[in-house]
C-alpha positions in Angstrom: -11.6 0.8 0.7 -10.9 3.4 -1.7 -7.5 2.6 -3.7 -5.4 4.3 -5.9 -1.9 4.6 -7.1 0.6 6.7 -9.0 4.2 7.3 -10.0 6.3 10.3 -9.4 9.5 9.6 -11.4 10.3 12.5 -13.0 13.9 14.1 -12.8 12.5 16.7 -10.2 11.0 14.0 -7.9 12.7 12.9 -4.9 14.8 9.5 -4.7 14.6 7.1 -2.0 18.1 6.3 -1.0 18.9 3.4 1.6 20.6 3.4 3.9 19.9 6.9 4.6 20.3 9.4 8.0 19.1 12.5 8.8 21.8 15.0 8.9 19.9 17.4 11.1 19.5 14.9 13.7 22.1 14.8 16.2 21.3 11.9 18.2 21.9 9.9 15.1 18.7 8.2 15.7 17.1 9.1 12.7 18.5 7.0 10.2 17.5 3.5 8.2 17.3 0.4 10.3 17.6 -2.8 8.5 14.5 -4.6 10.2 15.0 -7.7 8.4 18.7 -8.1 10.0 17.7 -6.6 13.3 14.0 -6.9 14.0 14.5 -5.8 17.8 15.8 -2.4 16.6 11.8 -1.8 16.4 12.8 -0.4 19.9 14.5 2.7 18.4 11.8 3.8 16.3 9.9 6.4 18.3 6.9 6.3 15.4 6.7 2.7 16.3 6.7 3.1 20.0 4.2 5.7 19.9 1.6 3.8 17.3 1.6 -0.1 18.4 -0.4 -0.8 14.9 2.6 1.0 12.9 4.9 -1.6 15.2 3.0 -4.6 14.2 2.7 -3.6 10.3 6.8 -2.8 10.1 7.2 -6.6 12.1 5.3 -8.0 9.4 6.5 -6.3 6.3 10.2 -7.0 7.3 9.3 -10.7 8.5 11.2 -13.6 6.3 8.4 -14.3 4.2 7.4 -11.1 3.6 8.1 -10.1 -0.3 9.2 -6.4 1.0 11.3 -4.5 3.3 10.9 -1.2 4.9 12.9 2.0 4.6 11.1 4.8 6.3 7.8 5.5 8.1 5.5 7.8 9.8 2.3 8.4 11.6 0.2 11.6 12.3 -3.0 13.0 13.1 -4.5 14.7 9.7 -4.5 18.1 9.7 -7.3 20.4 8.3 -6.3 20.4 4.6 -5.4 16.6 4.8 -9.0 15.9 6.4 -11.0 18.4 3.7 -9.2 16.4 0.9 -9.6 13.1 2.4 -13.7 13.5 3.0 -13.8 14.8 -0.5 -12.2 11.7 -1.9 -13.9 9.3 0.5 -17.5 11.6 0.1 -18.2 11.8 3.7 -19.6 14.8 5.4 -17.4 16.8 7.6 -19.8 16.0 10.5 -19.6 12.3 9.8 -15.6 12.5 9.5 -14.5 15.4 11.7 -11.1 13.6 12.7 -8.5 11.8 10.7 -5.2 9.6 11.1 -2.7 8.5 8.3 0.7 6.9 8.2 3.1 6.1 5.1 5.8 3.1 5.0 8.1 3.2 2.1 8.6 -0.3 0.9 11.1 -2.2 -1.6 10.6 -5.4 -3.2 12.9 -7.8 -1.8 12.8 -9.8 -5.4 15.7 -8.0 -7.6 13.9 -8.1 -10.8 10.7 -6.6 -9.4 12.8 -3.7 -7.6 14.4 -2.8 -10.8 11.3 -3.0 -13.0 8.8 -0.1 -13.2 6.8 -1.9 -15.5 6.4 -5.1 -13.2 5.9 -2.7 -10.1 3.1 -0.8 -12.1 1.8 -4.3 -12.5 1.9 -5.2 -8.9 0.2 -1.9 -7.8 -2.8 -2.6 -10.3 -3.0 -6.0 -8.4 -2.7 -4.4 -5.0 -5.4 -1.6 -5.6 -7.7 -3.9 -7.4 -7.6 -6.2 -4.3 -7.8 -3.5 -1.8 -11.3 -2.0 -3.4 -13.4 -4.8 -1.7 -12.2 -4.4 1.6 -14.5 -3.2 4.2 -13.4 0.1 5.2 -15.1 2.9 4.0 -13.6 5.3 6.0 -10.1 4.7 5.0 -8.0 5.4 1.4 -4.9 3.6 0.3 -2.9 5.7 -1.9 0.6 3.8 -3.3 3.1 5.9 -5.0 6.0 4.5 -7.1 9.3 6.6 -6.7 13.1 6.3 -7.9 15.0 4.2 -5.3 18.9 3.8 -4.8 20.0 0.7 -2.3 23.5 -0.1 -1.3 23.2 -2.6 1.3 25.3 -5.4 -0.7 26.3 -3.3 -3.6 24.5 -0.4 -5.4 21.2 -1.1 -7.2 19.0 1.4 -9.1 15.1 0.4 -8.6 11.8 1.6 -7.6 10.4 1.9 -4.2 6.7 2.2 -3.2 5.1 4.7 -0.4 2.0 3.4 0.9 -0.3 5.8 2.2 -3.2 4.6 4.8 -5.2 7.3 6.0 -8.6 7.1 7.6 -11.5 9.1 9.1 -13.4 8.9 12.2 -16.0 10.6 14.4 -13.6 11.3 17.1 -9.5 11.1 17.1 -9.8 7.7 18.8 -12.2 6.2 16.0 -9.9 7.8 13.1 -7.0 5.9 14.8 -8.9 2.7 15.1 -10.0 2.9 11.5 -6.5 4.0 10.6 -5.2 0.8 12.4 -7.5 -1.6 10.8 -7.3 -0.5 7.4 -3.4 -0.6 7.7 -3.6 -4.2 9.1 -5.6 -5.2 6.1 -3.2 -3.7 3.7 -0.3 -5.4 5.0 -2.2 -8.8 5.1 -3.0 -8.0 1.3 0.7 -7.4 0.5 1.8 -10.6 2.3 -1.2 -12.6 0.8 -0.7 -15.1 -2.2 -3.1 -12.9 -4.3 -0.3 -10.6 -4.6 2.6 -13.2 -5.0 5.1 -12.6 -7.6 6.0 -15.1 -10.2 
């Protein structure tokens, strides 16, 4: 699996704020849902309802033994520009990967010292991307981005979040979604593995 990471932490880059809500959503459904405390609230996430692999990923990432919890997510068929970019990065011809699918999940480390340290998160993403490379997913890519984060659940904390982008190609839309689901599952398993344990 092609695997990369970068940082977007300049003064002009967006900050992930938790809890969050979407002021343009009159229903009040587009907001932070703490799936650690309320795992059954997955039913309120349309993204998870429409894409069962994303639901499984969210369930695993927010489980008691997970080192992270989630703040935001989305999944979508790749547009033409995203397809062109991904094919170039994976070195796959257009006729071999005419369709694509992708997702992102914003995660925050539960360990407070790790959440607060850019340096430790940098080390963690070096480890994550290194372990992702040998995974047998030639049509998929993992792209991790460290971002500033402000969390106020039990008191305000400043630190960093990671946006996990998993994108995949396929010979048709169904194959692309299947490749994405398989790659996402592998990334989630890696995040929860002892290979990545923070010590």
